[in-house]
N, CA, C and O atoms as a GROMACS GRO file, in nm:
protein
  584
    1MET      N    1   0.080  -0.107  -0.044
    1MET     CA    2  -0.018  -0.024  -0.020
    1MET      C    3   0.078   0.120  -0.014
    1MET      O    4   0.193   0.107   0.027
    2GLY      N    5   0.036   0.235  -0.048
    2GLY     CA    6   0.126   0.381  -0.061
    2GLY      C    7   0.111   0.447   0.051
    2GLY      O    8   0.037   0.420   0.145
    3GLN      N    9   0.183   0.534   0.036
    3GLN     CA   10   0.168   0.638   0.112
    3GLN      C   11   0.018   0.726   0.100
    3GLN      O   12  -0.054   0.738   0.001
    4ILE      N   13  -0.002   0.792   0.265
    4ILE     CA   14  -0.150   0.865   0.245
    4ILE      C   15  -0.073   0.992   0.207
    4ILE      O   16   0.035   1.029   0.254
    5GLU      N   17  -0.143   1.050   0.119
    5GLU     CA   18  -0.119   1.195   0.118
    5GLU      C   19  -0.253   1.301   0.161
    5GLU      O   20  -0.356   1.278   0.098
    6ARG      N   21  -0.258   1.372   0.225
    6ARG     CA   22  -0.347   1.510   0.279
    6ARG      C   23  -0.317   1.623   0.240
    6ARG      O   24  -0.207   1.676   0.224
    7VAL      N   25  -0.451   1.673   0.221
    7VAL     CA   26  -0.429   1.798   0.171
    7VAL      C   27  -0.554   1.902   0.268
    7VAL      O   28  -0.674   1.873   0.271
    8ARG      N   29  -0.512   1.985   0.319
    8ARG     CA   30  -0.596   2.087   0.391
    8ARG      C   31  -0.638   2.201   0.317
    8ARG      O   32  -0.554   2.292   0.305
    9GLU      N   33  -0.747   2.215   0.265
    9GLU     CA   34  -0.787   2.378   0.200
    9GLU      C   35  -0.895   2.447   0.288
    9GLU      O   36  -0.990   2.400   0.351
   10GLU      N   37  -0.852   2.561   0.274
   10GLU     CA   38  -0.946   2.666   0.324
   10GLU      C   39  -1.082   2.690   0.223
   10GLU      O   40  -1.075   2.730   0.107
   11LEU      N   41  -1.165   2.668   0.271
   11LEU     CA   42  -1.281   2.699   0.162
   11LEU      C   43  -1.317   2.869   0.156
   11LEU      O   44  -1.313   2.954   0.245
   12GLN      N   45  -1.346   2.876   0.042
   12GLN     CA   46  -1.349   3.030  -0.018
   12GLN      C   47  -1.512   3.082  -0.018
   12GLN      O   48  -1.548   3.198  -0.033
   13GLY      N   49  -1.595   2.969   0.002
   13GLY     CA   50  -1.707   2.945   0.008
   13GLY      C   51  -1.776   2.793   0.061
   13GLY      O   52  -1.712   2.709   0.125
   14PRO      N   53  -1.923   2.778   0.019
   14PRO     CA   54  -1.971   2.675   0.047
   14PRO      C   55  -1.912   2.560  -0.032
   14PRO      O   56  -1.874   2.566  -0.149
   15LEU      N   57  -1.910   2.448   0.051
   15LEU     CA   58  -1.890   2.331  -0.051
   15LEU      C   59  -2.001   2.241  -0.137
   15LEU      O   60  -2.103   2.193  -0.090
   16THR      N   61  -1.966   2.232  -0.245
   16THR     CA   62  -2.066   2.236  -0.348
   16THR      C   63  -2.050   2.071  -0.372
   16THR      O   64  -1.944   2.009  -0.374
   17ASP      N   65  -2.175   2.022  -0.389
   17ASP     CA   66  -2.173   1.878  -0.454
   17ASP      C   67  -2.064   1.892  -0.609
   17ASP      O   68  -1.970   1.813  -0.626
   18GLU      N   69  -2.084   1.963  -0.674
   18GLU     CA   70  -1.998   1.961  -0.781
   18GLU      C   71  -1.830   1.936  -0.737
   18GLU      O   72  -1.753   1.858  -0.792
   19GLU      N   73  -1.803   2.022  -0.629
   19GLU     CA   74  -1.632   2.005  -0.599
   19GLU      C   75  -1.637   1.882  -0.534
   19GLU      O   76  -1.560   1.807  -0.594
   20ILE      N   77  -1.698   1.816  -0.429
   20ILE     CA   78  -1.729   1.684  -0.366
   20ILE      C   79  -1.697   1.578  -0.528
   20ILE      O   80  -1.600   1.502  -0.533
   21ARG      N   81  -1.774   1.589  -0.617
   21ARG     CA   82  -1.761   1.515  -0.715
   21ARG      C   83  -1.661   1.505  -0.788
   21ARG      O   84  -1.631   1.394  -0.831
   22ARG      N   85  -1.572   1.638  -0.825
   22ARG     CA   86  -1.444   1.660  -0.839
   22ARG      C   87  -1.332   1.578  -0.783
   22ARG      O   88  -1.250   1.513  -0.848
   23LYS      N   89  -1.339   1.588  -0.675
   23LYS     CA   90  -1.238   1.580  -0.590
   23LYS      C   91  -1.229   1.426  -0.560
   23LYS      O   92  -1.124   1.369  -0.528
   24ALA      N   93  -1.362   1.358  -0.575
   24ALA     CA   94  -1.382   1.209  -0.567
   24ALA      C   95  -1.323   1.150  -0.702
   24ALA      O   96  -1.262   1.043  -0.704
   25GLN      N   97  -1.345   1.224  -0.809
   25GLN     CA   98  -1.280   1.173  -0.933
   25GLN      C   99  -1.140   1.182  -0.932
   25GLN      O  100  -1.092   1.100  -1.010
   26ALA      N  101  -1.046   1.257  -0.867
   26ALA     CA  102  -0.939   1.290  -0.864
   26ALA      C  103  -0.874   1.187  -0.785
   26ALA      O  104  -0.757   1.160  -0.811
   27GLY      N  105  -0.945   1.116  -0.678
   27GLY     CA  106  -0.894   0.983  -0.582
   27GLY      C  107  -0.907   1.031  -0.456
   27GLY      O  108  -0.860   0.960  -0.368
   28TRP      N  109  -0.964   1.147  -0.421
   28TRP     CA  110  -0.983   1.173  -0.294
   28TRP      C  111  -1.102   1.135  -0.227
   28TRP      O  112  -1.200   1.092  -0.288
   29LYS      N  113  -1.098   1.153  -0.084
   29LYS     CA  114  -1.185   1.107  -0.028
   29LYS      C  115  -1.183   1.178   0.126
   29LYS      O  116  -1.080   1.196   0.192
   30PRO      N  117  -1.324   1.216   0.168
   30PRO     CA  118  -1.348   1.290   0.304
   30PRO      C  119  -1.280   1.244   0.441
   30PRO      O  120  -1.324   1.137   0.481
   31VAL      N  121  -1.190   1.296   0.513
   31VAL     CA  122  -1.185   1.204   0.622
   31VAL      C  123  -1.192   1.316   0.761
   31VAL      O  124  -1.129   1.284   0.862
   32ALA      N  125  -1.243   1.402   0.760
   32ALA     CA  126  -1.275   1.489   0.830
   32ALA      C  127  -1.316   1.627   0.830
   32ALA      O  128  -1.260   1.698   0.747
   33VAL      N  129  -1.400   1.679   0.905
   33VAL     CA  130  -1.476   1.790   0.836
   33VAL      C  131  -1.466   1.875   0.978
   33VAL      O  132  -1.491   1.832   1.091
   34VAL      N  133  -1.431   1.981   0.947
   34VAL     CA  134  -1.411   2.098   1.110
   34VAL      C  135  -1.527   2.200   1.065
   34VAL      O  136  -1.550   2.232   0.948
   35TRP      N  137  -1.599   2.247   1.186
   35TRP     CA  138  -1.722   2.329   1.137
   35TRP      C  139  -1.688   2.450   1.265
   35TRP      O  140  -1.651   2.428   1.380
   36GLU      N  141  -1.715   2.576   1.202
   36GLU     CA  142  -1.696   2.710   1.306
   36GLU      C  143  -1.815   2.776   1.254
   36GLU      O  144  -1.868   2.761   1.143
   37ARG      N  145  -1.848   2.850   1.350
   37ARG     CA  146  -1.924   2.964   1.352
   37ARG      C  147  -1.891   3.094   1.443
   37ARG      O  148  -1.809   3.107   1.534
   38ALA      N  149  -1.975   3.179   1.392
   38ALA     CA  150  -1.940   3.290   1.493
   38ALA      C  151  -2.047   3.269   1.643
   38ALA      O  152  -2.159   3.218   1.645
   39VAL      N  153  -1.971   3.325   1.759
   39VAL     CA  154  -2.037   3.305   1.907
   39VAL      C  155  -2.027   3.450   1.947
   39VAL      O  156  -1.943   3.525   1.896
   40ASP      N  157  -2.119   3.490   2.045
   40ASP     CA  158  -2.129   3.583   2.122
   40ASP      C  159  -2.003   3.594   2.218
   40ASP      O  160  -1.988   3.509   2.306
   41THR      N  161  -1.915   3.696   2.204
   41THR     CA  162  -1.789   3.714   2.261
   41THR      C  163  -1.796   3.695   2.401
   41THR      O  164  -1.702   3.640   2.459
   42GLY      N  165  -1.923   3.744   2.479
   42GLY     CA  166  -1.934   3.680   2.637
   42GLY      C  167  -1.951   3.526   2.657
   42GLY      O  168  -1.925   3.483   2.770
   43ALA      N  169  -1.989   3.444   2.566
   43ALA     CA  170  -1.986   3.329   2.577
   43ALA      C  171  -1.853   3.222   2.536
   43ALA      O  172  -1.776   3.233   2.440
   44PRO      N  173  -1.858   3.104   2.658
   44PRO     CA  174  -1.727   3.052   2.620
   44PRO      C  175  -1.744   2.977   2.495
   44PRO      O  176  -1.848   2.931   2.447
   45VAL      N  177  -1.621   2.973   2.452
   45VAL     CA  178  -1.599   2.927   2.282
   45VAL      C  179  -1.525   2.755   2.326
   45VAL      O  180  -1.438   2.713   2.402
   46PHE      N  181  -1.612   2.705   2.239
   46PHE     CA  182  -1.571   2.499   2.272
   46PHE      C  183  -1.527   2.488   2.144
   46PHE      O  184  -1.569   2.531   2.037
   47SER      N  185  -1.381   2.384   2.197
   47SER     CA  186  -1.276   2.344   2.058
   47SER      C  187  -1.254   2.224   2.098
   47SER      O  188  -1.214   2.209   2.214
   48ARG      N  189  -1.275   2.093   2.001
   48ARG     CA  190  -1.253   1.984   2.023
   48ARG      C  191  -1.129   1.997   2.005
   48ARG      O  192  -1.079   1.907   2.072
   49GLU      N  193  -1.047   2.057   1.953
   49GLU     CA  194  -0.910   2.040   1.902
   49GLU      C  195  -0.807   2.055   2.021
   49GLU      O  196  -0.770   2.164   2.065
   50VAL      N  197  -0.769   1.941   2.065
   50VAL     CA  198  -0.682   1.946   2.181
   50VAL      C  199  -0.540   1.820   2.152
   50VAL      O  200  -0.536   1.702   2.117
   51ASP      N  201  -0.436   1.926   2.192
   51ASP     CA  202  -0.323   1.847   2.160
   51ASP      C  203  -0.295   1.775   2.292
   51ASP      O  204  -0.240   1.823   2.391
   52VAL      N  205  -0.351   1.631   2.273
   52VAL     CA  206  -0.297   1.545   2.355
   52VAL      C  207  -0.140   1.472   2.419
   52VAL      O  208  -0.081   1.392   2.346
   53PRO      N  209  -0.106   1.492   2.498
   53PRO     CA  210   0.047   1.513   2.549
   53PRO      C  211   0.057   1.318   2.530
   53PRO      O  212  -0.012   1.220   2.557
   54TYR      N  213   0.186   1.349   2.468
   54TYR     CA  214   0.204   1.190   2.423
   54TYR      C  215   0.264   1.117   2.580
   54TYR      O  216   0.354   1.155   2.655
   55GLY      N  217   0.158   0.982   2.589
   55GLY     CA  218   0.180   0.888   2.668
   55GLY      C  219   0.031   0.911   2.768
   55GLY      O  220   0.015   0.868   2.882
   56TYR      N  221  -0.067   0.991   2.687
   56TYR     CA  222  -0.205   1.004   2.742
   56TYR      C  223  -0.275   0.991   2.636
   56TYR      O  224  -0.231   1.005   2.522
   57LYS      N  225  -0.428   0.952   2.675
   57LYS     CA  226  -0.524   0.957   2.583
   57LYS      C  227  -0.606   1.001   2.615
   57LYS      O  228  -0.611   1.003   2.738
   58VAL      N  229  -0.721   1.064   2.544
   58VAL     CA  230  -0.860   1.116   2.592
   58VAL      C  231  -0.938   0.997   2.638
   58VAL      O  232  -0.951   0.899   2.564
   59ALA      N  233  -1.004   1.004   2.794
   59ALA     CA  234  -1.090   0.873   2.850
   59ALA      C  235  -1.212   0.851   2.795
   59ALA      O  236  -1.258   0.940   2.723
   60ALA      N  237  -1.264   0.769   2.810
   60ALA     CA  238  -1.401   0.731   2.715
   60ALA      C  239  -1.522   0.824   2.757
   60ALA      O  240  -1.631   0.819   2.700
   61ASP      N  241  -1.490   0.918   2.875
   61ASP     CA  242  -1.587   1.069   2.884
   61ASP      C  243  -1.528   1.150   2.812
   61ASP      O  244  -1.581   1.258   2.834
   62ALA      N  245  -1.428   1.165   2.718
   62ALA     CA  246  -1.416   1.257   2.642
   62ALA      C  247  -1.414   1.386   2.709
   62ALA      O  248  -1.441   1.484   2.638
   63ILE      N  249  -1.391   1.403   2.817
   63ILE     CA  250  -1.339   1.507   2.915
   63ILE      C  251  -1.193   1.469   2.943
   63ILE      O  252  -1.112   1.537   2.879
   64HIS      N  253  -1.144   1.381   3.019
   64HIS     CA  254  -1.011   1.363   3.068
   64HIS      C  255  -0.972   1.279   2.986
   64HIS      O  256  -1.026   1.223   2.890
   65LEU      N  257  -0.789   1.271   3.070
   65LEU     CA  258  -0.707   1.188   2.956
   65LEU      C  259  -0.680   1.094   3.067
   65LEU      O  260  -0.716   1.111   3.183
   66GLU      N  261  -0.605   0.982   3.019
   66GLU     CA  262  -0.568   0.856   3.080
   66GLU      C  263  -0.448   0.821   3.024
   66GLU      O  264  -0.404   0.871   2.920
   67VAL      N  265  -0.387   0.727   3.096
   67VAL     CA  266  -0.250   0.677   3.025
   67VAL      C  267  -0.286   0.578   2.910
   67VAL      O  268  -0.369   0.488   2.897
   68ASN      N  269  -0.186   0.636   2.828
   68ASN     CA  270  -0.191   0.547   2.688
   68ASN      C  271  -0.077   0.455   2.740
   68ASN      O  272   0.039   0.489   2.762
   69ASN      N  273  -0.137   0.325   2.758
   69ASN     CA  274   0.017   0.246   2.826
   69ASN      C  275   0.113   0.214   2.727
   69ASN      O  276   0.233   0.204   2.753
   70PRO      N  277   0.069   0.200   2.623
   70PRO     CA  278   0.201   0.154   2.496
   70PRO      C  279   0.245   0.296   2.487
   70PRO      O  280   0.365   0.281   2.464
   71GLU      N  281   0.227   0.412   2.491
   71GLU     CA  282   0.269   0.530   2.472
   71GLU      C  283   0.376   0.559   2.620
   71GLU      O  284   0.490   0.606   2.617
   72ASN      N  285   0.319   0.527   2.714
   72ASN     CA  286   0.400   0.516   2.860
   72ASN      C  287   0.470   0.442   2.837
   72ASN      O  288   0.584   0.475   2.869
   73ASP      N  289   0.458   0.316   2.777
   73ASP     CA  290   0.582   0.227   2.786
   73ASP      C  291   0.708   0.262   2.699
   73ASP      O  292   0.823   0.233   2.730
   74VAL      N  293   0.666   0.331   2.581
   74VAL     CA  294   0.780   0.396   2.502
   74VAL      C  295   0.839   0.477   2.598
   74VAL      O  296   0.956   0.464   2.634
   75LEU      N  297   0.756   0.566   2.642
   75LEU     CA  298   0.868   0.690   2.795
   75LEU      C  299   0.953   0.645   2.860
   75LEU      O  300   1.068   0.686   2.874
   76MET      N  301   0.877   0.515   2.926
   76MET     CA  302   0.998   0.447   3.006
   76MET      C  303   1.108   0.366   2.951
   76MET      O  304   1.215   0.368   3.012
   77LEU      N  305   1.097   0.284   2.829
   77LEU     CA  306   1.176   0.245   2.800
   77LEU      C  307   1.307   0.340   2.729
   77LEU      O  308   1.421   0.296   2.712
   78THR      N  309   1.263   0.472   2.696
   78THR     CA  310   1.344   0.579   2.611
   78THR      C  311   1.401   0.616   2.769
   78THR      O  312   1.516   0.578   2.793
   79MET      N  313   1.340   0.676   2.861
   79MET     CA  314   1.400   0.743   2.962
   79MET      C  315   1.529   0.648   3.029
   79MET      O  316   1.641   0.694   3.051
   80GLU      N  317   1.486   0.504   3.056
   80GLU     CA  318   1.607   0.401   3.098
   80GLU      C  319   1.675   0.389   3.027
   80GLU      O  320   1.773   0.335   3.078
   81LEU      N  321   1.696   0.414   2.873
   81LEU     CA  322   1.815   0.410   2.766
   81LEU      C  323   1.899   0.540   2.801
   81LEU      O  324   2.021   0.547   2.812
   82ILE      N  325   1.795   0.650   2.817
   82ILE     CA  326   1.879   0.768   2.874
   82ILE      C  327   2.001   0.777   2.988
   82ILE      O  328   2.120   0.809   2.989
   83VAL      N  329   1.908   0.733   3.076
   83VAL     CA  330   2.007   0.684   3.173
   83VAL      C  331   2.092   0.604   3.154
   83VAL      O  332   2.192   0.635   3.218
   84GLN      N  333   2.107   0.501   3.089
   84GLN     CA  334   2.217   0.400   3.038
   84GLN      C  335   2.336   0.519   2.937
   84GLN      O  336   2.446   0.495   2.889
   85ASP      N  337   2.265   0.628   2.935
   85ASP     CA  338   2.378   0.702   2.814
   85ASP      C  339   2.360   0.660   2.685
   85ASP      O  340   2.444   0.698   2.604
   86GLN      N  341   2.265   0.584   2.643
   86GLN     CA  342   2.246   0.560   2.516
   86GLN      C  343   2.239   0.662   2.393
   86GLN      O  344   2.186   0.770   2.418
   87ARG      N  345   2.274   0.647   2.301
   87ARG     CA  346   2.254   0.753   2.179
   87ARG      C  347   2.135   0.740   2.137
   87ARG      O  348   2.068   0.637   2.141
   88LEU      N  349   2.095   0.881   2.082
   88LEU     CA  350   1.933   0.862   2.010
   88LEU      C  351   1.907   0.754   1.938
   88LEU      O  352   1.813   0.682   1.970
   89SER      N  353   1.994   0.725   1.818
   89SER     CA  354   2.031   0.627   1.756
   89SER      C  355   1.981   0.465   1.787
   89SER      O  356   1.906   0.388   1.728
   90GLN      N  357   2.058   0.458   1.900
   90GLN     CA  358   2.066   0.303   1.979
   90GLN      C  359   1.905   0.311   2.016
   90GLN      O  360   1.825   0.224   1.981
   91ILE      N  361   1.871   0.420   2.088
   91ILE     CA  362   1.718   0.452   2.169
   91ILE      C  363   1.625   0.434   2.010
   91ILE      O  364   1.564   0.329   2.030
   92ALA      N  365   1.598   0.470   1.909
   92ALA     CA  366   1.503   0.453   1.825
   92ALA      C  367   1.573   0.299   1.764
   92ALA      O  368   1.493   0.244   1.689
   93ALA      N  369   1.649   0.253   1.773
   93ALA     CA  370   1.673   0.088   1.718
   93ALA      C  371   1.596   0.003   1.838
   93ALA      O  372   1.511  -0.083   1.812
   94LYS      N  373   1.630   0.034   1.955
   94LYS     CA  374   1.568  -0.070   2.033
   94LYS      C  375   1.414   0.021   2.075
   94LYS      O  376   1.360  -0.022   2.177
   95LEU      N  377   1.367   0.100   2.028
   95LEU     CA  378   1.211   0.119   2.038
   95LEU      C  379   1.133   0.040   1.893
   95LEU      O  380   1.023  -0.016   1.883
   96ASN      N  381   1.223   0.058   1.809
   96ASN     CA  382   1.170  -0.049   1.687
   96ASN      C  383   1.210  -0.190   1.680
   96ASN      O  384   1.175  -0.255   1.581
   97GLU      N  385   1.286  -0.249   1.780
   97GLU     CA  386   1.314  -0.347   1.815
   97GLU      C  387   1.212  -0.414   1.862
   97GLU      O  388   1.151  -0.507   1.808
   98LYS      N  389   1.190  -0.350   1.991
   98LYS     CA  390   1.028  -0.382   2.057
   98LYS      C  391   0.918  -0.381   1.987
   98LYS      O  392   0.824  -0.444   2.036
   99GLY      N  393   0.900  -0.327   1.885
   99GLY     CA  394   0.778  -0.330   1.782
   99GLY      C  395   0.681  -0.193   1.829
   99GLY      O  396   0.559  -0.202   1.841
  100PHE      N  397   0.759  -0.064   1.852
  100PHE     CA  398   0.675   0.050   1.925
  100PHE      C  399   0.673   0.095   1.776
  100PHE      O  400   0.754   0.056   1.692
  101ARG      N  401   0.566   0.186   1.752
  101ARG     CA  402   0.595   0.321   1.664
  101ARG      C  403   0.542   0.445   1.718
  101ARG      O  404   0.478   0.466   1.822
  102THR      N  405   0.601   0.559   1.579
  102THR     CA  406   0.553   0.683   1.679
  102THR      C  407   0.392   0.687   1.651
  102THR      O  408   0.339   0.608   1.574
  103ARG      N  409   0.321   0.785   1.720
  103ARG     CA  410   0.187   0.823   1.684
  103ARG      C  411   0.129   0.817   1.538
  103ARG      O  412   0.026   0.761   1.501
  104SER      N  413   0.203   0.876   1.478
  104SER     CA  414   0.174   0.810   1.321
  104SER      C  415   0.201   0.689   1.237
  104SER      O  416   0.190   0.676   1.115
  105GLY      N  417   0.244   0.593   1.338
  105GLY     CA  418   0.260   0.470   1.320
  105GLY      C  419   0.411   0.417   1.189
  105GLY      O  420   0.435   0.322   1.115
  106PHE      N  421   0.481   0.558   1.232
  106PHE     CA  422   0.622   0.523   1.158
  106PHE      C  423   0.701   0.420   1.255
  106PHE      O  424   0.647   0.364   1.350
  107LEU      N  425   0.853   0.399   1.213
  107LEU     CA  426   0.994   0.347   1.274
  107LEU      C  427   1.028   0.459   1.341
  107LEU      O  428   1.021   0.566   1.281
  108TRP      N  429   1.078   0.456   1.500
  108TRP     CA  430   1.144   0.534   1.565
  108TRP      C  431   1.304   0.574   1.481
  108TRP      O  432   1.400   0.503   1.449
  109ASN      N  433   1.283   0.683   1.472
  109ASN     CA  434   1.440   0.739   1.382
  109ASN      C  435   1.530   0.836   1.530
  109ASN      O  436   1.478   0.836   1.642
  110PRO      N  437   1.646   0.898   1.506
  110PRO     CA  438   1.701   0.970   1.590
  110PRO      C  439   1.625   1.116   1.624
  110PRO      O  440   1.634   1.185   1.726
  111ALA      N  441   1.564   1.133   1.529
  111ALA     CA  442   1.481   1.281   1.495
  111ALA      C  443   1.354   1.244   1.583
  111ALA      O  444   1.346   1.332   1.669
  112SER      N  445   1.269   1.170   1.597
  112SER     CA  446   1.141   1.126   1.665
  112SER      C  447   1.155   1.141   1.771
  112SER      O  448   1.076   1.203   1.842
  113VAL      N  449   1.307   1.064   1.827
  113VAL     CA  450   1.338   1.023   1.965
  113VAL      C  451   1.340   1.161   2.013
  113VAL      O  452   1.260   1.201   2.098
  114PHE      N  453   1.441   1.243   1.953
  114PHE     CA  454   1.492   1.395   1.981
  114PHE      C  455   1.335   1.468   2.009
  114PHE      O  456   1.341   1.551   2.100
  115GLU      N  457   1.224   1.454   1.959
  115GLU     CA  458   1.146   1.564   1.952
  115GLU      C  459   1.030   1.471   2.061
  115GLU      O  460   0.922   1.530   2.073
  116LEU      N  461   1.038   1.374   2.118
  116LEU     CA  462   1.010   1.322   2.233
  116LEU      C  463   1.082   1.356   2.379
  116LEU      O  464   1.024   1.331   2.484
  117LEU      N  465   1.193   1.406   2.374
  117LEU     CA  466   1.282   1.491   2.507
  117LEU      C  467   1.191   1.563   2.543
  117LEU      O  468   1.138   1.513   2.643
  118PRO      N  469   1.129   1.689   2.502
  118PRO     CA  470   1.041   1.753   2.577
  118PRO      C  471   0.931   1.692   2.642
  118PRO      O  472   0.891   1.762   2.735
  119ARG      N  473   0.872   1.595   2.628
  119ARG     CA  474   0.774   1.571   2.665
  119ARG      C  475   0.852   1.455   2.795
  119ARG      O  476   0.807   1.470   2.908
  120LEU      N  477   0.927   1.381   2.782
  120LEU     CA  478   0.999   1.350   2.879
  120LEU      C  479   1.063   1.424   2.991
  120LEU      O  480   1.095   1.377   3.100
  121ILE      N  481   1.079   1.557   2.943
  121ILE     CA  482   1.084   1.624   3.079
  121ILE      C  483   0.959   1.632   3.154
  121ILE      O  484   0.941   1.607   3.273
  122GLU      N  485   0.869   1.675   3.058
  122GLU     CA  486   0.725   1.722   3.132
  122GLU      C  487   0.704   1.594   3.205
  122GLU      O  488   0.657   1.605   3.318
  123ALA      N  489   0.730   1.466   3.157
  123ALA     CA  490   0.677   1.331   3.234
  123ALA      C  491   0.766   1.273   3.338
  123ALA      O  492   0.745   1.169   3.400
  124GLY      N  493   0.868   1.354   3.349
  124GLY     CA  494   0.989   1.290   3.418
  124GLY      C  495   0.932   1.244   3.585
  124GLY      O  496   0.948   1.133   3.635
  125PRO      N  497   0.856   1.374   3.659
  125PRO     CA  498   0.818   1.380   3.803
  125PRO      C  499   0.727   1.241   3.783
  125PRO      O  500   0.771   1.154   3.858
  126ARG      N  501   0.621   1.199   3.710
  126ARG     CA  502   0.552   1.085   3.729
  126ARG      C  503   0.615   1.003   3.705
  126ARG      O  504   0.596   0.899   3.767
  127ILE      N  505   0.730   1.009   3.592
  127ILE     CA  506   0.762   0.843   3.529
  127ILE      C  507   0.843   0.811   3.694
  127ILE      O  508   0.806   0.716   3.763
  128PHE      N  509   0.940   0.893   3.733
  128PHE     CA  510   1.013   0.892   3.849
  128PHE      C  511   0.968   0.846   4.003
  128PHE      O  512   1.036   0.788   4.088
  129THR      N  513   0.851   0.886   4.008
  129THR     CA  514   0.785   0.859   4.126
  129THR      C  515   0.681   0.756   4.103
  129THR      O  516   0.598   0.734   4.191
  130SER      N  517   0.680   0.671   3.954
  130SER     CA  518   0.599   0.545   3.988
  130SER      C  519   0.685   0.420   4.002
  130SER      O  520   0.802   0.394   3.973
  131GLU      N  521   0.570   0.341   4.067
  131GLU     CA  522   0.644   0.153   4.082
  131GLU      C  523   0.694   0.098   3.982
  131GLU      O  524   0.762  -0.004   3.997
  132GLU      N  525   0.679   0.133   3.900
  132GLU     CA  526   0.764   0.063   3.772
  132GLU      C  527   0.874   0.118   3.758
  132GLU      O  528   0.972   0.044   3.746
  133TRP      N  529   0.893   0.265   3.757
  133TRP     CA  530   1.056   0.319   3.749
  133TRP      C  531   1.135   0.305   3.860
  133TRP      O  532   1.253   0.293   3.829
  134ILE      N  533   1.111   0.303   3.990
  134ILE     CA  534   1.159   0.237   4.130
  134ILE      C  535   1.209   0.113   4.086
  134ILE      O  536   1.330   0.094   4.102
  135GLU      N  537   1.119  -0.003   4.018
  135GLU     CA  538   1.144  -0.130   4.023
  135GLU      C  539   1.275  -0.120   3.898
  135GLU      O  540   1.374  -0.188   3.925
  136ARG      N  541   1.280  -0.035   3.760
  136ARG     CA  542   1.361  -0.035   3.670
  136ARG      C  543   1.464   0.023   3.729
  136ARG      O  544   1.559  -0.025   3.668
  137ARG      N  545   1.519   0.116   3.832
  137ARG     CA  546   1.584   0.193   3.897
  137ARG      C  547   1.673   0.069   3.970
  137ARG      O  548   1.790   0.043   3.943
  138LYS      N  549   1.591   0.002   4.065
  138LYS     CA  550   1.666  -0.123   4.115
  138LYS      C  551   1.764  -0.209   4.017
  138LYS      O  552   1.868  -0.259   4.062
  139ARG      N  553   1.733  -0.221   3.905
  139ARG     CA  554   1.791  -0.333   3.815
  139ARG      C  555   1.875  -0.195   3.748
  139ARG      O  556   1.993  -0.177   3.778
  140LEU      N  557   1.834  -0.144   3.698
  140LEU     CA  558   1.947  -0.003   3.634
  140LEU      C  559   2.096  -0.024   3.720
  140LEU      O  560   2.204  -0.061   3.672
  141GLY      N  561   2.061   0.015   3.876
  141GLY     CA  562   2.168   0.025   3.970
  141GLY      C  563   2.282  -0.089   3.966
  141GLY      O  564   2.403  -0.074   3.982
  142GLN      N  565   2.212  -0.203   3.941
  142GLN     CA  566   2.305  -0.347   3.976
  142GLN      C  567   2.355  -0.336   3.790
  142GLN      O  568   2.473  -0.359   3.763
  143LEU      N  569   2.270  -0.305   3.693
  143LEU     CA  570   2.392  -0.316   3.574
  143LEU      C  571   2.459  -0.160   3.567
  143LEU      O  572   2.529  -0.152   3.466
  144LEU      N  573   2.460  -0.075   3.618
  144LEU     CA  574   2.544  -0.016   3.592
  144LEU      C  575   2.670   0.006   3.703
  144LEU      O  576   2.759   0.090   3.687
  145THR      N  577   2.661  -0.081   3.811
  145THR     CA  578   2.762  -0.117   3.883
  145THR      C  579   2.830  -0.206   3.867
  145THR      O  580   2.908  -0.247   3.952
  146HIS      N  581   2.808  -0.271   3.723
  146HIS     CA  582   2.905  -0.398   3.720
  146HIS      C  583   2.972  -0.366   3.610
  146HIS      O  584   3.061  -0.440   3.568
   0.00000   0.00000   0.00000
């Protein structure tokens, strides 16, 4: 299967049936719709566009965030490998070896691991106080002293 091409177009007027037919004939299919409207400036503005931090997902109630276990595993392993002083290329190789993929479904590479570093800084306090990290730290201590 080939790669997916996506194009975002700002509408200059109403979307017409003719435009939809023309795009479909060219091989395009709609995958999302963004609606907007003018609101009273005193009313709160509701937006569904949320940047969910890596390691979390939107909960079933669509209001809260909850831990995304596979992404949390990536954060934990990445942090462990950083503590072991592994290079970004080595971390990417280990993530790929373990079957992890980026949110976009791609293989990890040094650049994608580098882009994860700010998130690791944000998540650090949660990671370092977790039971899982405490166990990993014990194992790491044994590895690093030998």
